[in-house]
C-alpha positions in Angstrom: 24.3 -23.3 49.7 21.4 -21.0 49.9 21.1 -18.6 46.9 19.0 -15.6 47.8 18.7 -14.3 44.3 17.6 -17.5 42.7 15.3 -18.5 45.6 13.6 -15.1 45.7 13.2 -15.1 41.9 11.6 -18.5 41.8 9.3 -17.8 44.8 8.1 -14.6 43.0 7.6 -16.5 39.8 5.4 -19.2 41.4 3.0 -16.5 42.6 3.1 -14.0 39.7 3.9 -15.6 36.4 1.5 -15.4 33.4 -0.3 -18.6 32.5 1.0 -19.3 28.9 0.4 -22.5 27.0 4.1 -23.2 26.3 4.7 -23.2 30.0 2.4 -26.1 30.5 4.3 -28.5 28.4 7.7 -30.3 28.3 7.2 -31.0 24.5 10.4 -29.6 22.9 8.5 -29.0 19.6 6.0 -26.6 21.2 8.7 -25.0 23.3 10.9 -24.4 20.3 7.9 -23.1 18.3 7.0 -20.6 21.0 10.6 -19.4 21.3 11.0 -18.8 17.6 7.7 -16.9 17.4 8.6 -14.8 20.4 11.9 -13.7 19.0 11.5 -9.9 18.4 7.8 -10.3 19.3 5.8 -9.4 22.4 3.9 -12.2 24.1 0.4 -10.7 23.4 1.2 -10.4 19.7 2.9 -13.9 19.5 0.3 -15.9 21.4 -2.4 -16.0 18.6 0.4 -17.1 16.1 1.5 -19.8 18.4 -2.0 -21.1 18.7 -2.5 -21.0 14.9 0.7 -22.9 14.3 -0.1 -25.6 16.9 -3.6 -26.0 15.4 -2.3 -26.2 11.8 0.8 -28.3 12.7 0.2 -30.3 15.9 3.5 -32.2 15.5 6.8 -31.5 13.9 6.2 -33.9 11.1 3.1 -31.8 10.1 5.2 -28.7 9.9 8.0 -30.4 8.0 5.7 -31.7 5.3 3.9 -28.3 4.9 4.3 -26.1 1.8 6.6 -23.1 2.5 3.8 -20.8 1.2 1.5 -22.1 3.8 4.0 -21.5 6.6 4.7 -17.9 5.3 1.0 -17.2 5.1 0.5 -18.3 8.8 3.4 -16.1 9.7 2.1 -13.1 7.9 2.2 -10.0 10.1 4.9 -11.1 12.5 7.8 -9.7 10.4 11.4 -11.0 10.4 10.3 -13.6 7.8 13.7 -15.4 7.9 12.4 -16.8 11.2 9.6 -18.6 9.4 11.9 -20.0 6.7 14.3 -21.2 9.4 11.4 -22.7 11.3 10.4 -24.7 8.3 14.0 -25.7 7.4 14.6 -26.8 11.0 11.5 -28.9 11.1 12.6 -30.7 7.9 16.0 -31.3 9.3 14.8 -32.7 12.6 12.5 -35.1 10.8 15.1 -36.2 8.2 18.2 -36.4 10.4 16.8 -36.9 14.0 13.8 -39.0 13.3 11.5 -36.2 14.5 13.2 -36.0 17.9 14.9 -32.8 19.1 18.4 -33.2 20.4 18.6 -32.5 24.2 22.1 -31.0 24.5 22.7 -27.3 24.4 25.6 -27.5 21.9 23.7 -29.8 19.6 20.6 -27.6 19.6 22.7 -24.6 18.5 23.5 -26.4 15.2 19.9 -26.3 14.1 18.7 -23.6 11.7 17.5 -20.4 13.4 18.5 -21.7 16.9 21.0 -19.5 18.7 22.5 -19.6 22.1 19.4 -18.3 23.9 16.9 -20.5 22.1 19.1 -23.6 22.6 19.3 -22.9 26.3 15.6 -22.3 26.6 14.8 -25.7 24.9 17.5 -27.5 26.8 16.3 -26.3 30.2 12.5 -26.1 29.6 12.2 -29.5 27.8 15.1 -31.5 29.1 15.9 -29.9 32.5 19.5 -29.0 31.6 21.1 -26.5 33.8 22.0 -24.0 31.1 21.1 -20.3 31.6 18.9 -18.7 28.9 20.4 -15.3 28.4 18.0 -12.9 26.6 17.6 -9.1 26.9 15.3 -9.5 29.9 17.7 -11.7 31.8 20.6 -9.3 31.1 18.7 -6.3 32.3 17.8 -8.1 35.6 21.4 -9.3 36.2 22.9 -5.9 35.3 20.7 -4.0 37.7 20.8 -6.5 40.6 24.5 -7.2 40.5 25.6 -3.8 39.2 27.2 -5.1 36.0 28.5 -2.3 33.8 29.4 -4.3 30.6 27.8 -3.2 27.4 25.0 -5.7 26.7 25.2 -4.8 23.0 28.8 -6.1 22.8 29.1 -9.7 21.9 32.1 -9.9 24.3 29.7 -9.3 27.3 27.7 -12.5 26.8 30.3 -14.7 28.6 30.2 -12.5 31.7 26.4 -12.7 31.9 26.4 -16.4 31.1 29.0 -17.2 33.8 27.2 -15.2 36.4 23.9 -16.8 35.7 25.6 -20.3 35.8 26.5 -19.4 39.4 22.9 -18.6 40.2 20.9 -21.3 38.3 19.8 -24.2 40.6 20.9 -27.5 39.2 17.6 -29.1 40.2 15.3 -26.2 39.0 16.9 -24.8 35.8 13.6 -24.5 33.9 11.8 -22.5 36.5 14.9 -20.3 37.1 15.2 -19.4 33.5 11.4 -18.8 33.2 11.5 -16.7 36.3 14.3 -14.3 35.3 12.9 -13.7 31.9 9.4 -13.2 33.3 10.7 -10.8 36.0 12.5 -8.8 33.3 9.4 -8.7 31.1 6.9 -7.7 33.8 8.7 -5.9 36.6 12.4 -5.1 35.8 11.3 -3.6 32.5 13.3 -0.9 30.6 11.3 1.6 32.7 11.6 -0.3 36.0 8.6 -0.8 38.3 10.7 -0.7 41.5 7.7 -0.1 43.8 6.6 -3.7 43.3 10.1 -5.3 43.2 11.0 -8.1 45.6 14.7 -7.1 45.4 14.5 -3.5 46.7 16.7 -4.2 49.7 19.4 -6.1 47.6 19.4 -4.5 44.2 22.5 -2.5 43.2 20.7 -0.3 40.7 17.9 0.6 43.2 20.3 1.3 46.0 22.5 3.5 43.8 19.6 5.0 41.8 20.9 3.7 38.5 17.8 2.0 37.1 17.9 4.4 34.2 21.6 3.8 33.5 21.7 0.0 33.8 22.0 -2.0 31.7 24.5 -0.2 29.6 23.8 -0.4 25.9 26.0 1.6 23.6 25.0 0.5 20.1 23.2 3.1 17.9 20.9 1.7 15.3 21.4 3.0 11.8 18.1 3.3 10.0 17.9 3.4 6.2 15.2 5.1 4.3 13.7 3.4 1.2 11.2 4.7 -1.2 8.9 2.3 -3.0 6.5 3.0 -5.9 4.2 0.0 -6.4 2.1 -0.4 -9.6 -1.0 -2.5 -9.1 -1.8 -3.6 -12.6 -5.3 -5.0 -13.1 -7.5 -6.4 -15.8 -11.0 -6.8 -14.4 -10.6 -9.3 -11.5 -7.0 -10.3 -12.4 -4.0 -8.7 -10.7 -0.3 -9.0 -11.4 2.0 -9.9 -8.5 5.5 -11.2 -8.1 7.4 -13.3 -5.5 10.0 -11.2 -3.8 13.6 -12.3 -4.5 16.2 -13.5 -1.9 18.7 -11.3 -0.1 16.2 -8.5 0.7 13.3 -7.9 3.1 10.2 -10.1 2.8 11.9 -12.9 0.8 9.4 -15.3 -0.6 6.4 -13.0 0.0 4.3 -11.5 -2.7 4.0 -7.9 -3.8 3.3 -5.8 -7.0 5.5 -4.4 -9.7 8.0 -2.2 -7.8 10.2 0.7 -8.6 12.6 1.7 -5.8 14.4 5.0 -5.7 16.9 6.7 -3.4 14.5 9.6 -2.7 10.7 10.1 -3.0 9.4 10.4 -6.5 6.0 11.2 -8.0 4.1 9.1 -10.4 5.7 10.4 -13.6 9.3 10.3 -12.4 8.8 6.7 -11.1 8.0 5.3 -14.5 10.4 3.0 -16.4 10.3 1.8 -20.0 8.0 -1.1 -19.2 5.5 1.1 -17.4 5.6 3.8 -20.2 4.9 1.1 -22.7 2.0 -0.2 -20.5 0.5 3.2 -20.1 0.7 3.8 -23.8 -2.2 1.4 -24.3 -5.4 3.2 -25.3 -7.3 1.4 -22.5 -4.8 2.0 -19.7 -6.3 4.1 -16.9 -4.8 5.3 -13.7 -7.6 4.4 -11.3 -6.1 5.6 -8.1 -3.0 6.9 -6.3 -2.7 6.0 -2.6 -1.5 8.0 0.3 2.1 7.4 1.4 2.4 4.4 3.6 5.2 4.5 6.2 6.3 1.0 7.3 8.9 0.6 10.1 11.4 -2.3 10.2 14.3 -2.6 12.6 16.9 -1.1 10.3 14.7 0.4 7.6 11.9 2.9 7.1 9.8 2.1 4.0 7.8 4.9 2.3 5.4 3.5 -0.2 3.0 4.8 -2.8 0.6 2.5 -4.7 -0.7 3.3 -8.2 -3.6 1.2 -9.4 -3.7 0.9 -13.2 -6.5 -0.8 -15.1 -5.5 -2.1 -18.6 -6.9 -4.1 -21.4 -6.1 -7.8 -21.8 -3.4 -7.4 -24.4 -1.4 -4.8 -22.3 -2.0 -6.9 -19.2 -0.5 -10.1 -20.8 2.4 -8.2 -22.3 3.3 -6.5 -19.1 3.1 -9.8 -17.2 5.7 -11.3 -19.5 8.0 -8.3 -19.6 7.9 -7.7 -15.9 8.3 -11.4 -14.9 5.0 -11.3 -13.0 2.3 -13.8 -12.2 -1.5 -13.5 -12.8 -3.8 -13.9 -9.8 -7.5 -13.7 -9.1 -8.7 -11.5 -6.2 -9.4 -14.7 -4.3 -5.9 -16.0 -4.9 -4.3 -12.7 -3.9 -6.0 -12.9 -0.5 -4.4 -16.3 0.1 -0.9 -15.4 -0.9 1.7 -14.7 1.8 2.3 -10.9 1.9 4.0 -8.4 4.1 2.0 -6.3 6.5 2.5 -3.3 4.2 0.9 -5.0 1.2 -1.9 -6.5 3.4 -2.7 -3.0 4.8 -3.0 -1.5 1.3 -5.2 -4.4 0.1 -7.6 -4.1 3.1 -8.0 -0.4 2.6 -8.7 -0.8 -1.1 -11.3 -3.5 -0.8 -9.4 -6.3 -2.5 
């Protein structure tokens, strides 16, 4: 039976798709790697990271045997660092339990760390030609507009409706190209602000016919954003700096930053001090070298407002504060090599570390 939607989509894709390296391979390792990197990340931002990872870890055994700090360092700047930790954990599991071979079935792939329904479907179809629809935000937007679906795409209950509809469209003999096509079409034509003037579906699209491009898809969730206020104290003694590895169960787990005081509202230097800092600054040779501007750093659910205070101290105070604050001592060269958040990296680059 002819399928106008799928056939038109695939024909459009063959003439208009972007030439990306993960589209030139059936290697499940490289496909998986690209999909994890591209979660919450635009293609033009993710491509250099993909290339760095493939160069550093050509095969899954290389990634599995890498040090976590090396993985986090390569990931630096992409954000959502749990993706990097899951990437590393998944590589180890595939090597230890699957002899380095990715499972080929959709349900099996979903059992891997960091692999959800969409990523499992992408790997299953792109690498193993399984007829499983890959439903991401781009695919949902195309389906909602073309077919006039009014289900809230932010509601988990809507997934089955979009999945079942796409199962009716996906060609059993061309699942990979269909999935690539619908996601590419959503990313480049049927974008949030639709480019209907170049759309091949003008004469068949429900949203275009009913002027509902701005309404569909329906998404009702409202993101609650939390404000956080960080006061960082950059404690130095000549070319030595004190840093710490961030704890679990918070943002940037496993990355490195400075001694931190967090408050519910913005505070100045004096009001941000605690007993450890007061003791540090009581040293005769403690000097406040600089106070930074306020850095605003946006995360999905959080706004971070940060000020950095650079304090130069003598060796005795440096060593004492390191012990009291559970910090580590690093040379400037070592600091550059540590995995850090984009916030810390931006501060370091602007202060000639």
